[in-house]
N, CA, C and O atoms as a GROMACS GRO file, in nm:
protein
  380
    1MET      N    1  12.169   1.464  -7.343
    1MET     CA    2  12.148   1.502  -7.209
    1MET      C    3  12.208   1.645  -7.192
    1MET      O    4  12.324   1.672  -7.223
    2LYS      N    5  12.122   1.731  -7.142
    2LYS     CA    6  12.161   1.868  -7.116
    2LYS      C    7  12.193   1.895  -6.973
    2LYS      O    8  12.129   1.834  -6.888
    3TYR      N    9  12.281   1.977  -6.938
    3TYR     CA   10  12.312   2.018  -6.805
    3TYR      C   11  12.366   2.162  -6.810
    3TYR      O   12  12.409   2.216  -6.912
    4SER      N   13  12.358   2.215  -6.692
    4SER     CA   14  12.406   2.361  -6.683
    4SER      C   15  12.471   2.380  -6.548
    4SER      O   16  12.408   2.348  -6.447
    5VAL      N   17  12.589   2.429  -6.540
    5VAL     CA   18  12.647   2.453  -6.416
    5VAL      C   19  12.614   2.598  -6.382
    5VAL      O   20  12.644   2.693  -6.454
    6THR      N   21  12.544   2.607  -6.260
    6THR     CA   22  12.486   2.738  -6.215
    6THR      C   23  12.597   2.813  -6.128
    6THR      O   24  12.599   2.936  -6.123
    7ASN      N   25  12.682   2.739  -6.064
    7ASN     CA   26  12.794   2.789  -5.991
    7ASN      C   27  12.892   2.678  -5.968
    7ASN      O   28  12.871   2.571  -6.024
    8SER      N   29  13.000   2.692  -5.889
    8SER     CA   30  13.095   2.587  -5.874
    8SER      C   31  13.044   2.472  -5.783
    8SER      O   32  13.108   2.367  -5.778
    9GLU      N   33  12.939   2.487  -5.718
    9GLU     CA   34  12.880   2.384  -5.634
    9GLU      C   35  12.755   2.311  -5.683
    9GLU      O   36  12.726   2.198  -5.644
   10TYR      N   37  12.682   2.380  -5.771
   10TYR     CA   38  12.558   2.318  -5.816
   10TYR      C   39  12.553   2.300  -5.962
   10TYR      O   40  12.614   2.378  -6.036
   11ALA      N   41  12.480   2.199  -6.008
   11ALA     CA   42  12.450   2.182  -6.143
   11ALA      C   43  12.324   2.112  -6.168
   11ALA      O   44  12.280   2.035  -6.082
   12THR      N   45  12.266   2.130  -6.271
   12THR     CA   46  12.138   2.056  -6.300
   12THR      C   47  12.167   1.969  -6.428
   12THR      O   48  12.248   2.004  -6.513
   13ALA      N   49  12.091   1.852  -6.434
   13ALA     CA   50  12.113   1.764  -6.539
   13ALA      C   51  11.980   1.679  -6.549
   13ALA      O   52  11.898   1.681  -6.456
   14ARG      N   53  11.960   1.609  -6.659
   14ARG     CA   54  11.844   1.531  -6.677
   14ARG      C   55  11.876   1.383  -6.684
   14ARG      O   56  11.980   1.351  -6.742
   15LEU      N   57  11.798   1.291  -6.632
   15LEU     CA   58  11.815   1.155  -6.647
   15LEU      C   59  11.774   1.109  -6.798
   15LEU      O   60  11.676   1.158  -6.855
   16ASN      N   61  11.853   1.014  -6.856
   16ASN     CA   62  11.814   0.966  -6.981
   16ASN      C   63  11.724   0.859  -6.960
   16ASN      O   64  11.686   0.830  -6.847
   17ASN      N   65  11.683   0.791  -7.072
   17ASN     CA   66  11.574   0.680  -7.064
   17ASN      C   67  11.630   0.555  -6.978
   17ASN      O   68  11.552   0.477  -6.923
   18ASN      N   69  11.758   0.544  -6.970
   18ASN     CA   70  11.802   0.437  -6.899
   18ASN      C   71  11.846   0.478  -6.751
   18ASN      O   72  11.916   0.403  -6.682
   19GLY      N   73  11.805   0.593  -6.712
   19GLY     CA   74  11.828   0.630  -6.570
   19GLY      C   75  11.966   0.677  -6.552
   19GLY      O   76  12.011   0.679  -6.437
   20ARG      N   77  12.041   0.717  -6.654
   20ARG     CA   78  12.174   0.762  -6.645
   20ARG      C   79  12.189   0.913  -6.640
   20ARG      O   80  12.109   0.983  -6.703
   21ILE      N   81  12.285   0.966  -6.568
   21ILE     CA   82  12.312   1.099  -6.566
   21ILE      C   83  12.449   1.128  -6.586
   21ILE      O   84  12.535   1.050  -6.544
   22VAL      N   85  12.481   1.245  -6.654
   22VAL     CA   86  12.625   1.276  -6.680
   22VAL      C   87  12.672   1.376  -6.572
   22VAL      O   88  12.605   1.475  -6.544
   23ILE      N   89  12.782   1.349  -6.516
   23ILE     CA   90  12.847   1.454  -6.419
   23ILE      C   91  12.912   1.548  -6.508
   23ILE      O   92  12.996   1.505  -6.588
   24PRO      N   93  12.882   1.680  -6.504
   24PRO     CA   94  12.945   1.774  -6.589
   24PRO      C   95  13.094   1.783  -6.572
   24PRO      O   96  13.146   1.771  -6.461
   25ALA      N   97  13.166   1.803  -6.686
   25ALA     CA   98  13.306   1.804  -6.694
   25ALA      C   99  13.374   1.897  -6.581
   25ALA      O  100  13.478   1.862  -6.524
   26GLU      N  101  13.309   2.016  -6.553
   26GLU     CA  102  13.379   2.101  -6.449
   26GLU      C  103  13.368   2.033  -6.317
   26GLU      O  104  13.465   2.041  -6.242
   27ILE      N  105  13.258   1.963  -6.277
   27ILE     CA  106  13.254   1.893  -6.155
   27ILE      C  107  13.346   1.769  -6.149
   27ILE      O  108  13.405   1.740  -6.045
   28ARG      N  109  13.358   1.696  -6.262
   28ARG     CA  110  13.450   1.581  -6.266
   28ARG      C  111  13.591   1.636  -6.245
   28ARG      O  112  13.666   1.578  -6.166
   29ARG      N  113  13.627   1.733  -6.304
   29ARG     CA  114  13.762   1.793  -6.290
   29ARG      C  115  13.788   1.832  -6.141
   29ARG      O  116  13.893   1.801  -6.084
   30GLU      N  117  13.688   1.903  -6.082
   30GLU     CA  118  13.705   1.948  -5.940
   30GLU      C  119  13.716   1.835  -5.847
   30GLU      O  120  13.781   1.844  -5.743
   31MET      N  121  13.649   1.718  -5.884
   31MET     CA  122  13.648   1.599  -5.791
   31MET      C  123  13.766   1.512  -5.833
   31MET      O  124  13.792   1.411  -5.767
   32GLY      N  125  13.838   1.544  -5.942
   32GLY     CA  126  13.956   1.461  -5.984
   32GLY      C  127  13.916   1.335  -6.040
   32GLY      O  128  13.994   1.241  -6.029
   33LEU      N  129  13.799   1.318  -6.102
   33LEU     CA  130  13.744   1.204  -6.164
   33LEU      C  131  13.796   1.193  -6.316
   33LEU      O  132  13.800   1.288  -6.395
   34LYS      N  133  13.833   1.069  -6.343
   34LYS     CA  134  13.872   1.036  -6.478
   34LYS      C  135  13.794   0.916  -6.528
   34LYS      O  136  13.753   0.835  -6.446
   35PRO      N  137  13.770   0.899  -6.663
   35PRO     CA  138  13.698   0.787  -6.711
   35PRO      C  139  13.740   0.656  -6.644
   35PRO      O  140  13.860   0.631  -6.630
   36GLY      N  141  13.644   0.571  -6.600
   36GLY     CA  142  13.676   0.448  -6.540
   36GLY      C  143  13.694   0.448  -6.378
   36GLY      O  144  13.702   0.345  -6.313
   37ASP      N  145  13.701   0.574  -6.326
   37ASP     CA  146  13.711   0.585  -6.182
   37ASP      C  147  13.580   0.535  -6.112
   37ASP      O  148  13.468   0.545  -6.163
   38ALA      N  149  13.604   0.484  -5.995
   38ALA     CA  150  13.486   0.437  -5.921
   38ALA      C  151  13.438   0.561  -5.836
   38ALA      O  152  13.517   0.646  -5.796
   39VAL      N  153  13.298   0.563  -5.811
   39VAL     CA  154  13.243   0.661  -5.726
   39VAL      C  155  13.154   0.590  -5.634
   39VAL      O  156  13.104   0.481  -5.664
   40VAL      N  157  13.131   0.652  -5.515
   40VAL     CA  158  13.042   0.598  -5.409
   40VAL      C  159  12.921   0.688  -5.406
   40VAL      O  160  12.935   0.811  -5.403
   41MET      N  161  12.812   0.634  -5.408
   41MET     CA  162  12.682   0.710  -5.400
   41MET      C  163  12.614   0.678  -5.270
   41MET      O  164  12.596   0.561  -5.234
   42ILE      N  165  12.576   0.785  -5.198
   42ILE     CA  166  12.512   0.758  -5.069
   42ILE      C  167  12.379   0.856  -5.068
   42ILE      O  168  12.384   0.976  -5.093
   43LEU      N  169  12.268   0.787  -5.037
   43LEU     CA  170  12.144   0.857  -5.021
   43LEU      C  171  12.122   0.911  -4.883
   43LEU      O  172  12.090   0.828  -4.797
   44GLU      N  173  12.133   1.023  -4.852
   44GLU     CA  174  12.103   1.081  -4.718
   44GLU      C  175  11.985   1.178  -4.712
   44GLU      O  176  11.992   1.286  -4.770
   45ASP      N  177  11.878   1.139  -4.644
   45ASP     CA  178  11.764   1.217  -4.627
   45ASP      C  179  11.717   1.264  -4.766
   45ASP      O  180  11.684   1.381  -4.782
   46GLY      N  181  11.714   1.176  -4.866
   46GLY     CA  182  11.663   1.204  -4.997
   46GLY      C  183  11.753   1.287  -5.088
   46GLY      O  184  11.712   1.329  -5.197
   47VAL      N  185  11.878   1.309  -5.042
   47VAL     CA  186  11.976   1.373  -5.115
   47VAL      C  187  12.092   1.273  -5.167
   47VAL      O  188  12.159   1.205  -5.089
   48LEU      N  189  12.107   1.272  -5.294
   48LEU     CA  190  12.209   1.179  -5.341
   48LEU      C  191  12.345   1.246  -5.330
   48LEU      O  192  12.365   1.354  -5.384
   49ARG      N  193  12.434   1.184  -5.264
   49ARG     CA  194  12.570   1.237  -5.253
   49ARG      C  195  12.671   1.143  -5.330
   49ARG      O  196  12.674   1.021  -5.310
   50ILE      N  197  12.750   1.208  -5.415
   50ILE     CA  198  12.847   1.134  -5.484
   50ILE      C  199  12.992   1.177  -5.457
   50ILE      O  200  13.024   1.295  -5.460
   51GLU      N  201  13.080   1.074  -5.428
   51GLU     CA  202  13.209   1.110  -5.404
   51GLU      C  203  13.306   1.013  -5.468
   51GLU      O  204  13.268   0.899  -5.492
   52SER      N  205  13.426   1.051  -5.496
   52SER     CA  206  13.511   0.956  -5.555
   52SER      C  207  13.557   0.847  -5.456
   52SER      O  208  13.552   0.866  -5.334
   53HIS      N  209  13.600   0.740  -5.508
   53HIS     CA  210  13.634   0.620  -5.425
   53HIS      C  211  13.752   0.674  -5.339
   53HIS      O  212  13.754   0.655  -5.218
   54ARG      N  213  13.845   0.738  -5.401
   54ARG     CA  214  13.963   0.788  -5.339
   54ARG      C  215  13.933   0.889  -5.223
   54ARG      O  216  14.002   0.896  -5.121
   55ALA      N  217  13.831   0.962  -5.247
   55ALA     CA  218  13.799   1.065  -5.143
   55ALA      C  219  13.720   0.995  -5.026
   55ALA      O  220  13.733   1.041  -4.912
   56ARG      N  221  13.642   0.889  -5.046
   56ARG     CA  222  13.577   0.807  -4.948
   56ARG      C  223  13.677   0.742  -4.857
   56ARG      O  224  13.665   0.743  -4.734
   57ILE      N  225  13.781   0.681  -4.924
   57ILE     CA  226  13.886   0.614  -4.856
   57ILE      C  227  13.969   0.721  -4.760
   57ILE      O  228  14.005   0.695  -4.645
   58ARG      N  229  13.990   0.830  -4.821
   58ARG     CA  230  14.065   0.941  -4.735
   58ARG      C  231  13.976   0.983  -4.618
   58ARG      O  232  14.029   1.010  -4.510
   59ASN      N  233  13.843   0.990  -4.635
   59ASN     CA  234  13.760   1.036  -4.523
   59ASN      C  235  13.749   0.930  -4.413
   59ASN      O  236  13.747   0.960  -4.294
   60ILE      N  237  13.742   0.795  -4.460
   60ILE     CA  238  13.757   0.688  -4.362
   60ILE      C  239  13.886   0.689  -4.284
   60ILE      O  240  13.889   0.676  -4.162
   61GLN      N  241  13.996   0.704  -4.361
   61GLN     CA  242  14.129   0.705  -4.298
   61GLN      C  243  14.137   0.821  -4.193
   61GLN      O  244  14.191   0.804  -4.084
   62ASP      N  245  14.078   0.944  -4.234
   62ASP     CA  246  14.092   1.058  -4.141
   62ASP      C  247  14.005   1.022  -4.014
   62ASP      O  248  14.041   1.064  -3.904
   63GLU      N  249  13.895   0.948  -4.028
   63GLU     CA  250  13.812   0.916  -3.908
   63GLU      C  251  13.894   0.818  -3.818
   63GLU      O  252  13.885   0.828  -3.696
   64PHE      N  253  13.971   0.728  -3.874
   64PHE     CA  254  14.049   0.634  -3.792
   64PHE      C  255  14.165   0.698  -3.728
   64PHE      O  256  14.208   0.658  -3.620
   65LYS      N  257  14.219   0.803  -3.797
   65LYS     CA  258  14.337   0.878  -3.743
   65LYS      C  259  14.298   0.937  -3.609
   65LYS      O  260  14.383   0.944  -3.520
   66LYS      N  261  14.173   0.981  -3.591
   66LYS     CA  262  14.130   1.037  -3.466
   66LYS      C  263  14.131   0.939  -3.355
   66LYS      O  264  14.137   0.981  -3.239
   67LEU      N  265  14.128   0.810  -3.381
   67LEU     CA  266  14.124   0.704  -3.283
   67LEU      C  267  14.266   0.660  -3.249
   67LEU      O  268  14.288   0.599  -3.144
   68ALA      N  269  14.363   0.688  -3.334
   68ALA     CA  270  14.502   0.641  -3.310
   68ALA      C  271  14.577   0.720  -3.198
   68ALA      O  272  14.568   0.842  -3.186
   69ARG      N  273  14.644   0.648  -3.127
   69ARG     CA  274  14.731   0.712  -3.022
   69ARG      C  275  14.868   0.740  -3.079
   69ARG      O  276  14.927   0.654  -3.145
   70PRO      N  277  14.923   0.868  -3.053
   70PRO     CA  278  15.050   0.898  -3.117
   70PRO      C  279  15.159   0.805  -3.070
   70PRO      O  280  15.170   0.783  -2.950
   71GLY      N  281  15.238   0.751  -3.154
   71GLY     CA  282  15.352   0.669  -3.118
   71GLY      C  283  15.319   0.524  -3.092
   71GLY      O  284  15.400   0.442  -3.048
   72ALA      N  285  15.198   0.501  -3.122
   72ALA     CA  286  15.153   0.351  -3.088
   72ALA      C  287  15.096   0.290  -3.229
   72ALA      O  288  15.022   0.354  -3.305
   73LEU      N  289  15.137   0.172  -3.249
   73LEU     CA  290  15.078   0.099  -3.363
   73LEU      C  291  14.961   0.014  -3.319
   73LEU      O  292  14.964  -0.059  -3.219
   74ALA      N  293  14.859   0.027  -3.399
   74ALA     CA  294  14.727  -0.049  -3.369
   74ALA      C  295  14.768  -0.202  -3.372
   74ALA      O  296  14.724  -0.279  -3.287
   75SER      N  297  14.847  -0.241  -3.464
   75SER     CA  298  14.873  -0.384  -3.478
   75SER      C  299  14.949  -0.436  -3.357
   75SER      O  300  14.928  -0.550  -3.317
   76ASP      N  301  15.042  -0.351  -3.295
   76ASP     CA  302  15.106  -0.394  -3.170
   76ASP      C  303  15.002  -0.412  -3.060
   76ASP      O  304  15.003  -0.511  -2.986
   77GLU      N  305  14.910  -0.313  -3.050
   77GLU     CA  306  14.812  -0.311  -2.943
   77GLU      C  307  14.724  -0.437  -2.963
   77GLU      O  308  14.684  -0.496  -2.862
   78LEU      N  309  14.692  -0.481  -3.081
   78LEU     CA  310  14.609  -0.591  -3.102
   78LEU      C  311  14.674  -0.719  -3.059
   78LEU      O  312  14.613  -0.805  -2.995
   79VAL      N  313  14.811  -0.729  -3.098
   79VAL     CA  314  14.892  -0.840  -3.061
   79VAL      C  315  14.897  -0.851  -2.907
   79VAL      O  316  14.875  -0.959  -2.853
   80ASP      N  317  14.925  -0.747  -2.842
   80ASP     CA  318  14.936  -0.752  -2.696
   80ASP      C  319  14.799  -0.794  -2.632
   80ASP      O  320  14.795  -0.873  -2.537
   81GLU      N  321  14.687  -0.739  -2.687
   81GLU     CA  322  14.565  -0.776  -2.637
   81GLU      C  323  14.529  -0.928  -2.656
   81GLU      O  324  14.469  -0.992  -2.569
   82ARG      N  325  14.568  -0.978  -2.769
   82ARG     CA  326  14.549  -1.120  -2.796
   82ARG      C  327  14.632  -1.204  -2.704
   82ARG      O  328  14.584  -1.305  -2.653
   83ARG      N  329  14.761  -1.165  -2.679
   83ARG     CA  330  14.837  -1.240  -2.589
   83ARG      C  331  14.791  -1.250  -2.444
   83ARG      O  332  14.807  -1.349  -2.373
   84GLU      N  333  14.728  -1.129  -2.405
   84GLU     CA  334  14.671  -1.126  -2.266
   84GLU      C  335  14.551  -1.216  -2.260
   84GLU      O  336  14.529  -1.280  -2.157
   85GLU      N  337  14.470  -1.224  -2.368
   85GLU     CA  338  14.353  -1.309  -2.377
   85GLU      C  339  14.388  -1.453  -2.377
   85GLU      O  340  14.321  -1.536  -2.317
   86ALA      N  341  14.503  -1.482  -2.449
   86ALA     CA  342  14.548  -1.621  -2.454
   86ALA      C  343  14.598  -1.669  -2.309
   86ALA      O  344  14.573  -1.782  -2.266
   87VAL      N  345  14.666  -1.579  -2.244
   87VAL     CA  346  14.708  -1.612  -2.108
   87VAL      C  347  14.587  -1.640  -2.014
   87VAL      O  348  14.588  -1.735  -1.935
   88GLN      N  349  14.482  -1.555  -2.025
   88GLN     CA  350  14.367  -1.569  -1.953
   88GLN      C  351  14.294  -1.700  -1.978
   88GLN      O  352  14.251  -1.771  -1.887
   89GLU      N  353  14.282  -1.728  -2.108
   89GLU     CA  354  14.229  -1.861  -2.157
   89GLU      C  355  14.294  -1.984  -2.101
   89GLU      O  356  14.233  -2.081  -2.056
   90MET      N  357  14.434  -1.968  -2.110
   90MET     CA  358  14.500  -2.085  -2.064
   90MET      C  359  14.489  -2.102  -1.900
   90MET      O  360  14.479  -2.213  -1.848
   91GLU      N  361  14.491  -1.994  -1.835
   91GLU     CA  362  14.473  -1.997  -1.689
   91GLU      C  363  14.332  -2.056  -1.654
   91GLU      O  364  14.315  -2.134  -1.561
   92GLU      N  365  14.237  -2.015  -1.734
   92GLU     CA  366  14.098  -2.073  -1.712
   92GLU      C  367  14.098  -2.218  -1.737
   92GLU      O  368  14.047  -2.295  -1.655
   93TRP      N  369  14.152  -2.258  -1.846
   93TRP     CA  370  14.161  -2.407  -1.888
   93TRP      C  371  14.239  -2.483  -1.782
   93TRP      O  372  14.195  -2.592  -1.744
   94LEU      N  373  14.352  -2.433  -1.732
   94LEU     CA  374  14.424  -2.510  -1.638
   94LEU      C  375  14.361  -2.502  -1.488
   94LEU      O  376  14.395  -2.583  -1.403
   95GLY      N  377  14.279  -2.414  -1.466
   95GLY     CA  378  14.210  -2.398  -1.348
   95GLY      C  379  14.286  -2.328  -1.247
   95GLY      O  380  14.237  -2.306  -1.136
   0.00000   0.00000   0.00000
């Protein structure tokens, strides 16, 4: 399988008979990938995007950080909400 890195962002490669493709060493290094690492592949508008599993988790964590309130724990908020719901359920049950 041949490939050529045309710049730091783009590379070309060919699929082998089994449909496999090699991620060039330079790109693996830049992505921090090592043998056995998991990658996530996403097809967006006909473009295959590949990112490391670690990078995907970091991206998701960053998205959730935007929703967090400073100084508040989500777990405490969930417990408080559930307690309020339990009180309402009990009031409805008792009449």
